[in-house]
C-alpha positions, 0 to 999 in steps of 0.5 A: 235869788227868789224864794217860793211858797205855794206858787208865790214869789215871796221875794222880787227878782232884781229888775234890770235897769234900762239897758239901751242895748237890750230890745225894748218891751212892746209898747213901753220903755220898761217892763211892767209886770202885774205881779205884786212884788212888794211883800207888804202890799202882797200880804195886804192884798192877799188878806183883803182878797179873802173878804172880797166877792170872788169867782173861779175863772176859766183856765184860759183866763187864768193863763192870761192872768199869769202871763200879765203877772209875768210881764209877757203881755206888757203893757196890758194892765188887765182884761180887755173890754169887748171893744178892745177884744174885738179890735185885737181880733179884727185888726190887732189894734186896741181902741187906744191905737196900741197893738195886741194880736189876740183878745185877752178876756175874762169870760164868765157864765154869770155874775151871780157870785160877784153881784155889782161889786167893783173889786173882786178876787179871781180864783184859780181853776187849776189848783186845789182849793181854788186859791186867789190868783189876782184881784181885779177892779171891774171897769165893765161887765158886758154881754158878748153876743154869739156874733161877736164870739163868732167874729173873734173865733174866725179872726183868731183861729181862722175856723169855726170848727168845734173840733179845733182844740182852741176853738173848743176851749175859747167857746166853752167859756161863758158870754159875760165879759168882766174887764179892768186892771188886775194885780196878780198874787201868784203864778198858779201851779207853774212855780210848784210844778216847774221850779227849775223851768218856769220863768217870768219875762222879768227873770229872763231879761235879767238873766240875758243881761247877766250872761252878757248876751246882746243878740238873742234868738228864742225857740218856741216848743210844745214838744220834745226837741228832736235832732231837726229842732236842735240843728234849726237852733244851731242854724239860726244862731250861726246865721244871725250871729247870736250870743244866746238861745232861749228855749222857751217851752209852753208849760200849760194845758195841751191837747190830748196826746201831746208829750207831758211837760216834765218829759219834754223838759228832761229831754230838752235839758239833756240835749242842751247839756250834751250838744250846746256850748256852755253859756249859749242856751237857756232852758225856760218855760212859761205858763199858758194854755196852748191856743193852737191858733197857728198864724195869730198865735205865732204873732203872740209868741213873737210879741211876748218873746220881745217882752222877755228880751229876745231880739229874734224868734224862730218860726218854722213850718206850721208854727203853733198849728194843729191838724190841717187848719193852716197853710205850712207857712201862714205863720210866717206870711202873717208878719208881712201881710197883717201885722201893722208896720212898726208894731214889733221890733223883734225880727223873725227867722223864717225857717223851712222844714228841717229834715235829715238828708240821706245824700248829705248825711246831715240835717238841712232845710229842705228848701236848701236842697233843691236836688233832693226828692222826698225819698232823699229825706228821713221824715217822721211826723210828730204823731208817729214819733209820739206813737213810737215813744209810747210803744217804748221804741226809739226813733231812728238816730237820724231823727232823735239823739239817742240820749234825748229819746231815752 
């Protein structure tokens, strides 16, 4: 059990002892979350933080801190310096040879508020009163050149288009990088706003162990799960012989027009309640702003699903994409073409687009129905469905369970 006060975990969840049957975290034998669980140390740090020089960080940096605090970005100890950020962007490899697929930076407009301090408090931009999110020991303060920002943008997002929401968010930050280890003191607004859904990687590992699951597949979503998503999860579980499914939804900032997290959460819970056997699916969420980085974000998604204990991860058509910036299956081929060999132990379940077959009267993977034409499927875009729901119209039963759409 955990007790929560204003977004702070006051009591540590019991860390699961190392289980040789569970998949190991990336880069270490045990999970090392950066959240300060010890109550006395937590209280002392909070007290100290109030007297430290402090700075309000970007939403993207706050999301990074939450993910490090929760153990998802294990074994990172804090924010990257410019050399490591460039290495992550260009080769997914940090200066010490370790693997990480995207830069994890704390970028500021300037250091006026912190001066030459070596220990500072990082304040949360997403909560009223801008409370302290973490304490940081500064190892380096560096300027990031326009050329370096351009390289990181191109490598991570594969575009420099300022209309791309991830490109816009990344480049809206400052050009001063502060780096060094952090100690995380709360999980921002996620615990208060999503008490039944937000879970740390530690908690998910614990629950997987408690449920006795050995083979676990994870499903990423930033949208409500329609019938095709539901059936894709069933297909993956059946074909892989999984004991359990972790539906792991993004709870942070999205682009305008995406379905709000509370609506998504309710719809997914209703689906699991009605259409999955008992003890076969967990509904959980994580605190992070969507990058919309397509292939590179797919690798990040796989990375932190391994850290939370999943052995397999579903990646379908245009995973983590937006607009037409990425090829339909670039998020699958990147694992074969760019991810360093041996970097991840988690296995990728590569799925095709799923849709309702009028001929077979069920959901199928489109590549597994070679005798079908486009007219043999019922296809609705996410945009069209959001439009229908916004107008109070129910999507057709071949696309969405009526209880879920409601």
